[in-house]
C-alpha positions as a Markdown table, in Angstrom:
| # | Residue | x | y | z |
|---|---|---|---|---|
| 1 | Met | 0.2 | 0.0 | 0.0 |
| 2 | Met | 0.8 | 3.5 | -0.5 |
| 3 | Asp | 1.5 | 6.1 | 2.2 |
| 4 | Ser | -1.3 | 8.0 | 1.4 |
| 5 | Asp | -3.7 | 4.6 | 1.9 |
| 6 | Ile | -1.8 | 4.1 | 5.4 |
| 7 | Glu | -2.1 | 7.9 | 6.1 |
| 8 | Arg | -6.0 | 7.8 | 5.5 |
| 9 | Arg | -6.5 | 4.9 | 8.1 |
| 10 | Glu | -4.0 | 5.9 | 10.8 |
| 11 | Leu | -4.0 | 9.7 | 11.9 |
| 12 | Glu | -0.9 | 8.8 | 13.8 |
| 13 | Ala | 1.3 | 7.4 | 10.6 |
| 14 | His | -0.1 | 10.6 | 8.9 |
| 15 | Val | 1.5 | 12.7 | 11.6 |
| 16 | Val | 4.7 | 10.9 | 11.5 |
| 17 | Leu | 4.7 | 11.1 | 7.5 |
| 18 | Cys | 3.9 | 14.7 | 7.6 |
| 19 | Ala | 6.8 | 15.5 | 10.3 |
| 20 | Glu | 9.3 | 13.4 | 7.8 |
| 21 | Arg | 8.3 | 15.4 | 4.8 |
| 22 | Tyr | 8.4 | 18.7 | 6.8 |
| 23 | Gln | 12.1 | 17.8 | 8.0 |
| 24 | Asn | 13.3 | 17.0 | 4.6 |
| 25 | Leu | 11.7 | 20.2 | 3.4 |
| 26 | Asp | 13.5 | 22.3 | 6.3 |
| 27 | Asp | 16.8 | 20.3 | 5.4 |
| 28 | Lys | 16.5 | 21.1 | 1.8 |
| 29 | Leu | 15.6 | 24.7 | 2.7 |
| 30 | Asp | 18.7 | 24.8 | 5.0 |
| 31 | Ser | 20.8 | 23.5 | 2.2 |
| 32 | Leu | 19.5 | 26.0 | -0.1 |
| 33 | Glu | 20.2 | 28.8 | 2.4 |
| 34 | Lys | 23.7 | 27.9 | 2.9 |
| 35 | Arg | 24.4 | 27.4 | -1.0 |
| 36 | Thr | 22.9 | 31.1 | -1.3 |
| 37 | Thr | 24.7 | 32.5 | 1.1 |
| 38 | Gln | 28.0 | 31.3 | -0.3 |
| 39 | Ile | 26.8 | 32.4 | -3.6 |
| 40 | Glu | 26.5 | 35.9 | -2.2 |
| 41 | Lys | 29.8 | 35.8 | -0.5 |
| 42 | Val | 31.4 | 35.0 | -3.9 |
| 43 | Leu | 29.3 | 37.6 | -5.7 |
| 44 | Asn | 30.3 | 40.1 | -3.1 |
| 45 | Glu | 34.0 | 39.1 | -3.3 |
| 46 | Ile | 33.9 | 39.4 | -7.3 |
| 47 | Arg | 32.1 | 42.9 | -6.8 |
| 48 | Asp | 34.8 | 44.1 | -4.4 |
| 49 | Arg | 37.6 | 42.9 | -6.6 |
| 50 | Leu | 36.2 | 44.5 | -9.5 |
| 51 | Phe | 35.8 | 47.6 | -7.7 |
| 52 | Met | 39.4 | 47.7 | -6.4 |
| 53 | Thr | 40.4 | 46.9 | -10.0 |
| 54 | Thr | 38.3 | 49.5 | -11.4 |
| 55 | Thr | 39.5 | 52.2 | -9.0 |
| 56 | Ala | 43.1 | 51.1 | -9.3 |
| 57 | Ser | 42.7 | 51.3 | -13.2 |
| 58 | Lys | 41.2 | 54.6 | -12.6 |
| 59 | Asp | 43.9 | 55.7 | -10.1 |
| 60 | Lys | 46.6 | 54.5 | -12.9 |
| 61 | Ala | 44.9 | 56.3 | -15.8 |
| 62 | Ile | 44.6 | 59.6 | -13.4 |
| 63 | Arg | 48.4 | 59.4 | -12.5 |
| 64 | Phe | 49.4 | 58.9 | -16.3 |
| 65 | Ser | 47.0 | 61.9 | -17.3 |
| 66 | Val | 48.6 | 64.1 | -14.8 |
| 67 | Thr | 52.1 | 63.1 | -15.7 |
| 68 | Ala | 51.5 | 63.7 | -19.3 |
| 69 | Ile | 49.7 | 66.9 | -18.7 |
| 70 | Val | 52.9 | 67.9 | -16.5 |
| 71 | Leu | 55.3 | 66.7 | -19.3 |
| 72 | Leu | 53.4 | 68.7 | -22.0 |
| 73 | Ile | 53.4 | 71.9 | -19.9 |
| 74 | Thr | 56.9 | 71.7 | -19.2 |
| 75 | Ile | 57.6 | 71.2 | -22.9 |
| 76 | Ile | 55.6 | 74.2 | -23.6 |
| 77 | Val | 57.1 | 76.2 | -21.1 |
| 78 | Gly | 60.5 | 75.2 | -22.5 |
| 79 | Leu | 59.6 | 76.1 | -25.9 |
| 80 | Ile | 58.3 | 79.5 | -24.9 |
| 81 | Ala | 61.4 | 80.2 | -23.0 |
| 82 | Tyr | 63.5 | 79.1 | -26.0 |
| 83 | Asp | 61.6 | 81.4 | -28.3 |
| 84 | Phe | 62.0 | 84.5 | -25.7 |
| 85 | Gln | 65.7 | 83.7 | -25.6 |
| 86 | Arg | 65.7 | 83.6 | -29.5 |
| 87 | Ile | 63.9 | 86.9 | -29.5 |
| 88 | Asp | 65.8 | 88.7 | -26.9 |
| 89 | Asn | 69.1 | 87.6 | -29.0 |
| 90 | Ala | 67.6 | 88.9 | -32.2 |
| 91 | Val | 66.6 | 92.1 | -30.6 |
| 92 | Gln | 70.4 | 92.2 | -29.0 |
| 93 | Asn | 71.7 | 91.8 | -32.4 |
| 94 | Ala | 69.6 | 94.5 | -33.9 |
| 95 | Ile | 70.5 | 96.8 | -31.1 |
| 96 | Gln | 74.1 | 96.2 | -31.6 |
| 97 | Lys | 73.9 | 96.4 | -35.3 |
| 98 | Asp | 72.0 | 100.0 | -34.8 |
| 99 | Gln | 74.5 | 100.9 | -32.5 |
| 100 | Arg | 77.2 | 100.1 | -35.0 |
| 101 | Gln | 75.5 | 101.9 | -37.9 |
| 102 | Ser | 75.3 | 105.1 | -35.5 |
| 103 | Glu | 78.8 | 104.8 | -34.4 |
| 104 | Ala | 79.6 | 104.6 | -38.0 |
| 105 | Gln | 77.5 | 107.4 | -39.2 |
| 106 | Thr | 78.8 | 109.7 | -36.2 |
| 107 | Glu | 82.3 | 108.7 | -37.2 |
| 108 | Glu | 81.5 | 109.8 | -40.7 |
| 109 | Gln | 80.2 | 113.2 | -39.8 |
| 110 | Ser | 83.0 | 114.0 | -37.5 |
| 111 | Arg | 85.8 | 113.3 | -40.1 |
| 112 | Pro | 86.6 | 116.4 | -42.0 |
| 113 | Lys | 85.2 | 116.7 | -45.5 |
| 114 | Lys | 87.7 | 116.4 | -48.4 |
| 115 | Ala | 88.0 | 119.1 | -50.6 |
| 116 | Arg | 87.2 | 118.2 | -54.2 |
């Protein structure tokens, strides 16, 4: 006979079988809860590692960007300084040329003129 036939005839057997069934369900739920908790822990670890990796990657990218920007600024400032030096040299050369021309004109004017 089947369990359901026995249960119909005897209430005590029904109670015992129900208790066994509920215990089996309770065990399965406990097992499921443990597995779910383990999966949740693993997922949290994965999330934390991804966040740390993402944060570390962002930090590296930021550091690289700042370094690149500082390098570019340094190069630009160096080029500007070089251009200013070239401009200053050109101005100094022009001033010296002007002074030489002025001195030459002054000497020419101060010489006595030769009679023709």
